[in-house]
C-alpha positions in Angstrom: -4.0 3.6 2.8 -6.2 5.4 0.2 -6.5 2.7 -2.2 -8.8 0.2 0.0 -11.7 0.8 1.6 -11.7 1.0 5.3 -14.0 -2.7 5.4 -10.9 -3.3 3.3 -8.7 -2.0 5.5 -10.4 -3.3 8.9 -10.2 -7.5 8.2 -7.6 -9.0 8.6 -4.0 -7.9 6.2 -2.6 -11.5 6.5 -4.6 -13.1 3.6 -3.9 -17.3 2.9 -0.1 -17.7 2.5 0.1 -13.6 1.8 -0.6 -10.5 3.2 -2.7 -7.4 1.9 -0.6 -4.8 -0.5 -0.6 -1.5 0.2 1.1 1.2 -2.0 3.6 3.9 -0.9 4.8 6.8 -2.5 7.1 9.5 -1.4 10.0 12.0 -2.7 11.7 11.6 0.2 13.7 8.3 0.8 13.7 8.1 5.0 10.1 8.6 5.4 8.9 5.8 2.8 11.5 3.8 5.3 9.6 4.4 8.2 6.3 4.1 6.5 6.9 0.9 5.7 8.3 -0.3 8.9 4.6 0.7 10.3 2.9 -1.1 7.4 4.9 -4.1 7.6 4.5 -4.2 11.7 0.6 -3.9 11.7 0.8 -6.8 9.2 0.2 -5.2 5.9 2.9 -6.0 2.9 4.4 -2.5 1.5 4.8 -1.7 -2.0 7.0 1.4 -3.1 5.6 2.7 -6.3 8.7 5.1 -6.3 8.1 9.4 -6.5 5.3 11.4 -5.5 4.9 12.0 -9.5 5.2 8.6 -10.8 4.0 5.8 -7.5 1.2 8.7 -6.9 -1.0 9.3 -9.8 -0.7 5.4 -9.6 -2.5 5.1 -6.8 -5.4 8.3 -7.8 -9.0 7.7 -8.5 -9.8 6.2 -11.5 -6.0 4.7 -11.9 -5.2 1.5 -12.4 -4.6 0.3 -9.2 -7.3 2.2 -7.3 -9.3 -0.2 -5.0 -7.6 -2.5 -5.8 -7.2 -5.2 -3.1 -3.7 -7.5 -4.3 -2.1 -9.9 -2.7 1.7 -10.5 -1.7 2.3 -14.4 -1.6 
């Protein structure tokens, strides 16, 4: 949830016919499943980017996914 500003996160995660995407990365498959479930329950669309080494880097400051507000249809 660190790729979006607090203002965007506070807004309704449902946008039109879609849901605001939040990215997750991690090396523990079970933990990612739990986090994905929580994000889904609160209205977001979790997107699994894989391991911390691969997906985590994409979410860091000045990398492609930081501050991008994607909507999953």
